[in-house]
N, C-alpha and C positions, 0 to 999 in steps of 0.2 A: 771503204777507204783502204789505201794501201798499207801493208803491214811492215812494221819494223821489228824484228825479233828481238825479244828482251834477252838479258844475259842468261846463260845456262844456270840451272839451279845450284851448281857448285859455286857460283859467284853471286847468287841472288839471296843473300842472307836475310834481307828485309821482308821477303815474301813469307806470310804465315803459312804453317804447315796445314795441309788439308785436314778438315774436321767434320764432325757430324752436322746435320742441319735439323735440330729439333723442330723448329717451327714448320719446316716443309714436310716433315714426317707426320706431324700432327695433322696438317692439311690433307695429306694423303690418306691418313686413317679416317678422318671426317668424310672425305669424298667417297671412300670405299664403303662407309656405313650408309651412305645415301642409295647405294645400289641394291636392288632386290635380290634376295638369296636364290630365287628361282631362275635368275639369269636374264630377266626380262629387262625392259628399258627403264631407267630411273625417271622419277617425276621431273627432275631438273638435271641439267648437264652438269656433271661433277668436275669437268675439265675447265670450265670457264674461270672459275675462281682460281684454280691452280695456275693456269696460263696467264691470266691477268696479272696476278701478283708478281709472277717471276719475270715477265717480259716488258711490260709497259713502262716506258720512261727509265728503263735500266740500262746500265752498261754491260752487265753480265747476266746471263751467259753471253758469250761471244763465239762466233764461228770463224775460224781461220782456215783459209785454203788458198793455194797459189798466190801467196803474198797479199792477199786481201783479208781485211777483218770486217766482219758484219756484227756489230754489237746488238744486244737484246732489243734496244729500241728500234733499230732498223728492221730486225726480224719481225717485230710486232707490226711496223708500218706496212711491211710487204704482205704480212698476213691478212691485215685489214683490207688491202686491195683484192686479195683472193676472196675474202669473205664477201665483198661486194659483188664481185664477178659471179660467184656461186649463186648468190641471191637473185642477181639479174637474170640469170639463165633459168631460175626456177628449181635449183637442186634443193631437196628437202631432207629433213632428218630421216635416216635409215635408207636413203638412196645409196646404192652401191657405186663407188668411185674408184676406178683403176688409177693408181699412181705409179707410174713407171719412169721415175727420174733417178739420175745418179745421185749419190750423196753430194749436197750442195746447200747453199743458202736458200735456194728456190724450194728445194725438197722440204726444208724445216718450215718455210712459210706456208706451203701448201698443206703440210702436216697439221699445223696449228690451226689454220683456217677451217679445214675439213673437220677436225675434232670440235672446234668451236660450234660448228654447224650441226653437229651430230651425224655427219654422214658415216656410212660403213666403208672403211678404206681397204682396198685390196692392193697390197703393196707388191710390185713386180719389178723385174729387170727392164731397163730400156731396150734390151735386145730381144724381148718377147714380142710375139705377134699381138699387137694391141687389139686389133679388131676381133681376132679369135678369143682373147681373154675376155673382152666385153661381152661376147656372145656366151662364152662358158660360165661366166659369173653373173649374167643377165645385169650388167651394169648400165646406169644411165648415161655415163660419160667416162672420159679418162683425161689424165694429165700426162703428157708425154713430150720428149724432145722435139719430135717431128710432127708437123701437122697432119690431120686426117679427119675423118668423120667423127662427130660427137666428141671433139677433143680441144682441150686447151693446150697451148704451148707456153712456156714460162719465159720472162725475161730473167736475166742472171740475179737481179737483187730487188726488182721492184714490181712484182705482180705478173699478170698475164701479158704475153706478146700477141697472142691471137685467141679468139674465143669461138666455141662451136655455134653454128647456125642454129642447131636444135640438139636436144638431148635425146637419147635412145628411148623408144618405147620398150617396156619391159613386161614379162609375162608373170614373173614372181613378185609377191608383195614386197614393200620395203622391209628392212631388218633393222629397226632402231635399237634392238637389244644386242646387236653385234657391233663392236667398234672396229675390229680388224679382221680381215680374211688374210691369213698368212700361209704361205706354202711351205710344207715340210720339205726336208732336204731330199727325200726320196732315194737315199743311198741304199737302204735295205728293202724298199718296197716302192711302188710307184708313189710319186708325190701327191699329197692331198691339200686341199685348202681347208685350214682349221679356222673356226669361228671362235673369236675371243671377245668376251664382254668387257665393259668398263670394270666391272667386279673382278674379273680374272686378272686384268692388267694392273689395276690399282692395288689389289692384295699383294702381288709380288713386289711392286715398287714400295709399299709400306713395310713389308718385312725385310727386304734386301737394302734399301737406301741407308738406313741407320748404320749398316756395317761397311758401307763403301767409302765413307769419309771424303765426299766429293766437293765440299764447300771449300772454295779457294784452290780448286785443283786444275791442272792443265791436262786434259784427257787427250791422249794420242789415239784417235779413232781409226780403226782399220777394218772393222766387220761390216758386212752388208746391212744397211738399215732395212731392207726389205724382209730380212729374216728375224725371227723372234729373239735371238741372242742379241743381235746388233740393235734392234729397236728397243726392247724392253730393259735390257740390262747395260746398254752402252749410252744410246742417244737420249732416251727419256730421262734417265737419272741425271745425266750431265745437264740437260736443260733445266730441270726442276731444282737442281742444287746450285745453279749459277756458276758453272764451270766454264773455263774456256776450252773449246772443242777444237782441236788441232786435226784437221782431216788430212789423212794421207791420200794424195790423188791416185796412188797405185793400188789402194786397198790391201797393202801389206805384201803385194806380189813382188816388190823389189825391196828385199831386206836391207840392203846397203843404204838406200834412200830413206827408209823407215828409221833406221838408227840415226841417220844425220838429222832428220826432221825432229826426232825426240830430243836429241842433244841441243840443237839450235834453240829450241823453244823451252828447254827445260821441263819436259813432260814429267807429270807426277803419277799418272795412271795410265794402264793399257790393258785392255781386255782383248783376247785373241784365242784362236785355236792352237793346239799344241804344235802343229807344223810351222805356224808363223813364229812361235817362240824359239823352236829349235833352229830355224834359219837365222834368226837374229843373233843367236848365241855363236853362230859360225862366222859372224862379221866382225871386223875390228871395231872395238868400242861397244859392241852389243851386249857382251856380259856386264861390262861396267855400267851401261845405261839401265839394264834390267834390275841390277842391284840397287840402283839409286831410287827406283820407283817407290811411291808410298803405298801403291795398291793397284788392284785390277783383278780380273777373273780370267782363268784359263779353263776353257770348256769346249764342248762340242765333240769331243772324242776322249778315249781313255788316255791317260798320261803314263808311259812306260817307265820302268825303274830308273834307267839312266837319266832321263829328263827330270823325273821327280827328285832325284838327288840333287840335281843342279838348282831346281826350284826352290828347294828347302833353304837356299841361302838368299832368297828374296822375300818381299812382302806380298807377292802375288799369292792368290788363294784359288782353289779349285772350285768350280761351280758346275751343277749338273741339273739339267731339265730337258724338257721336250717342248715342241711347239704346242702340243696338247695341254701342256702345264704352264703356259704363258711367260717364260719357260723355267720357272723356279721350283725346284724340288729340294735340292741341298745346296749348302755352301760350306766350304771349309774355312778354318781359321788362317790368317795370314802366316805363310811359311810353313804350314802343316802339309806335308807331302809324303806319299809312298806309292809304290807301284799300284796302279789302277784305283787310287783313291778317289772317291766321289764326294766326300764331305759329309756334313750332318744335316738331317731334315730341318727345313725352314719354311714356315708359313703354311704348312700342309701336314697331314697325318700319312705316314708310310707303314707299310707291313710287308712282309716277305712270305710268299706263298710256299707251299710244301715243296714245289719243285725249284725254288730259288728265285722266282720272277718277283721283281719289285712292283708293288702296288701303291697307289696314292690316292687321296681324297682330300677335298678342301675347296676353298674359294678360287683356287687357281685351275681347277679342272674345266676344260674348255666347254662352251655351251653347245657345241655341235660341229658338224662338217658340211661343207658346201659340195653338193654333187651335181655335176653337169646334167642337164635335163630334168633334175629332180628338185633343185633348190636346197633349202637348208634342212639338213637332217638334225633336228634339235635333240639333245640328249639330256638325261637327268643330271642336273649339276650336283646332286648329292651322291652320285654313284661312285664306286670304287674303280679306278682306271687302271688297266693292265699296261705296263710300260713296254713289255717285250724285252726288258734287260734282266739279266741274271746278276744277283748280287750276293755278297757275303756280309753279314752284319757282325760288327764286333763292338758291343756297347751302342753308343750313338753314332759310331762311324760306319759307312758303307763303302764297299769295294766292288768294283765292276768285275764280273765273271763271264761275260759273253752275252750273246743275243740268243733268243728262243728260235729266231728264224734262220739261224745258220745251221740248223740240224739237216742231216741227210741220212739216207738209208743205203745199206750195202745190199749186194745181190741176194743175200740170204735173209733179208728183211730186218737185219739188226739196225736199230736207230742209233746214230752217232750224233750226240749233241756237241758239235765241234766247238761252238762258241764258249760253252761252259769249260771244256778241257783246255782250250787256249787261255782262258782267264786264269785257270788254276796254275797252268805252267808258267805264265808271265809273273804271276805272284810268288811262285815257289822259287823261280830263278830271276830275281830282280835285275840282273844284267841284260836280260833279253829286252830288245826294243818291241818285239812283237812275236807272234807265233801263228802259224796256219796249218790246220789239220784238214786233209782232203783225201779223196780216193782217186787214184790215177786210172783205175780199171774197174771200179764198181765192186771189187772183192776185197782188196787189201787197202791199207791205209799208209799214207806218207805224211811226214811232219817236217815242216820248213820252220827254222828258227832264224829270226832276223837279230843279228848281233855283230858287234865289231870285234869280238874275241875269235881267235884262230879255233879251228874245229877241235884240237886237243884240249881246249880249255872249256869246252861246252859238254853237257850231259851227253853220255854215250848212248847208243842205240838201245842197250840193255837197261840202262837206267830210265830211258823214257819209256820203254815197255813196262817197266815196274810202275812208273808214275801213272800210266794210263790203266792200270789195273786189269780187269777182264778184257779190255779192248787191246791190251798190250800184244796179244798173240797175233793181231792183224796188222801190226806195224811192221812194214817191210823196209822202209827207208827213212833215213834222217838227212835233211839238207840244211846247210849252213849258208845264209844270204847275208850280204853286207847291206848296211843300211841304205846305201845310194842305189842299190839294185832292188830294193823293196818298193813296190808300186803302191802308192797311197792315193786315196780320193782327197779332194781340196782340204777337208777339215782334218785329215790326218789318220783315218782309219784305212785299213788295209783294203785294196781293190781285189776282192777275193776272186772275181771272175778272171781278171787279167793275170794275177799271180799264179792262179791254177792253171791257166793256159800255158804260161811261160814254163812253169815247173814240169808240166806234163811233157811239153816239147823238149825240155832238157833231158828228161828221163828217156824218152824215146830216142833222141839223137845220140844219147850215151850208150 
């Protein structure tokens, strides 16, 4: 149906404030209890009861995009059409299905139907090479915008537009104990396909949903649903809580239109990466809209001091996790912010190793990794998982201090744990947006500071040498870089390779 935007929240006094959903949380806890602790397939499908109760014959949740509203009942009807199509084609529980659709009503319908049937969903981008993905994941079929072998294509709101003549023959056995194959971001290593079980995902939903207050919410959705953050902490909670899902067709890439959409519909919740939030703050009306939000999670990258100061005036909260953690490890209280703050452990047990690396264990620990030509590398679900992130713990609060894989060696063999030092510097000087420690020649060190302050208001070279301790003697240069010249990856972390190259070029030309 065509959408007519309601009044903005400032004029919508009759709309109840978002609140918790105790019945849904109890249902999630019961569903999670059905799942075997060893990561195997449950005896019955735990999603069926949850999805049936939340969608069938209901008005909410509702999906809103491009001036069209698809209420829960229509989502359910479309999902049943997909269920029939999957059954007619012979798709079985545990068969791997590549879903490469943009965020849309069709995506939600396919998601619900595939979960109902117990398929293993590999969520991908529509721009991916679908045939290659099907081969890499040994999938039976795919759902994608364009037709091709072993592939369904969707109608916008009412099931399949075309169906495959046959499903692919597979070499690896079905994986009924795996509900999702989700790709890691691959920003610090090659992307991997992480296998998440029902227990992994349901445990995070059960621990996080009571704190997200999504009942009666209008969720402004910008995150990609093919990634763990967008799927498990944005889309699924909104569906299960009966929220209105306002999908930004630009995926947050146009901050001015994102602010306008949030204002037009009176959005109450928004989850995003720090870079999206920073760009919204730079738009007219952006700060006021963020201040009016009832909640949402900012995660995916460390939050620097200046942005943390501004976020402390909102009800947004920090969230931290990894795809391997489905992706819930910590969550902060609303409005609790500081430079590099990660929140407090939630739904799992955490510890800090002697070298500062964060470890976690619990029902959120992924059941394995899918490896091309090898299949599912199943891992012990009771194991302790190394995150690769260095942290500082202060009571229940955790603070990011860098990555273990940003270390490098100087020509004399000296190991430089760059990520740890960068984290300490941005915590010691909260006005810094970021820092980058690198070696321009393999022998000496250089340090770039991202800040909007003039050089005279920044720590001097001698102060930085003192801060680096024994490494200080190797520090030969301090560089001040404005935020608009600081190159970042899409989620907001520094593009180390590009920044190092540019800074080295500047040094050489100077």
